[in-house]
C-alpha angles and dihedrals in degrees: 000000000000088000091054094051093044093056097064090046090055091051091050092050091049091050092049090051093049097049098068089052093048097048096061089049090052091049091050091052091049092049092049091050091050091047091051092049091050091051092051091048091051090052090049092051092048091048088053090050091052089052089051092051090052091050091051092050093052091047089056089050089051091051092048090049093051090048090051091240088127130026121265107242137164088262095054090047092051092047095055098081091044090072091069092043092055091043087061088063092054092047091053091049093049091048095050092045099043117345097074089061086075090069122215093350090055092051093049091047091050093050093049092048093046092051091046093052091046090052090050088061087065091046092053091048091053095045098043103031103029110025092043089064098045132081118254094250091057092048091052090049092050092048090054091061136057091299091064091051091049091051092051093047091050092050094048091046090051091053094048093043092051093050092048095046095047090048090052091052090050090050092047090050127207099087116100112255100217097066089043090055091047089050092058093043091053095043095057098068091039091055092045095043092134092059105037131075120263091251092056090050092049092049089047091053092050092047091048090049091051092050094048092047090050093050092045093052092045092050090049091054093044096044097100096047095039092053090057 
């Protein structure tokens, strides 16, 4: 009988001896997983910042092309829609790092802005790769039909999406206000390009490029701490 009662006590003592050794190992595994996730997040944020820098550079090329500072070539025309594609990467990075802190409003604002930027890719393709090859009379005729309505809807959606997304970042806090303000200032003439003078559009493109470059550089610097 003593042998039977001694056996469970031995098992309990062995278990109690093993637990302290297992808990530190579990904590180390958890810490390594968290460290790996933070490293992946930092890479994602820096990739988003590189995309933003590329978008800003192409926007400057677009402004220089419109101002006749550089020649209009097939390459510059092909590059124009890429600015919005790369801007999508920066928007995703800013949302994951800060925008989602704004809750449901932040998510809705991100979706609207993402859709608006995606629709602007089509607008840039039409303007730079289609309208540039057509006579003015044909362009006016096309703008009078469904295509003109689609262009207006895309522009209005871009303006509303930009305002909503910037507001969500302000609500979420953490993102510097000055580049966000410049982002809105630059987006207004770009969205209203059909109703503003060429000079206003060029200044809007340069302001938007400056804002995107600022946000991209800031996100690059903050990537390690933000990921934690």
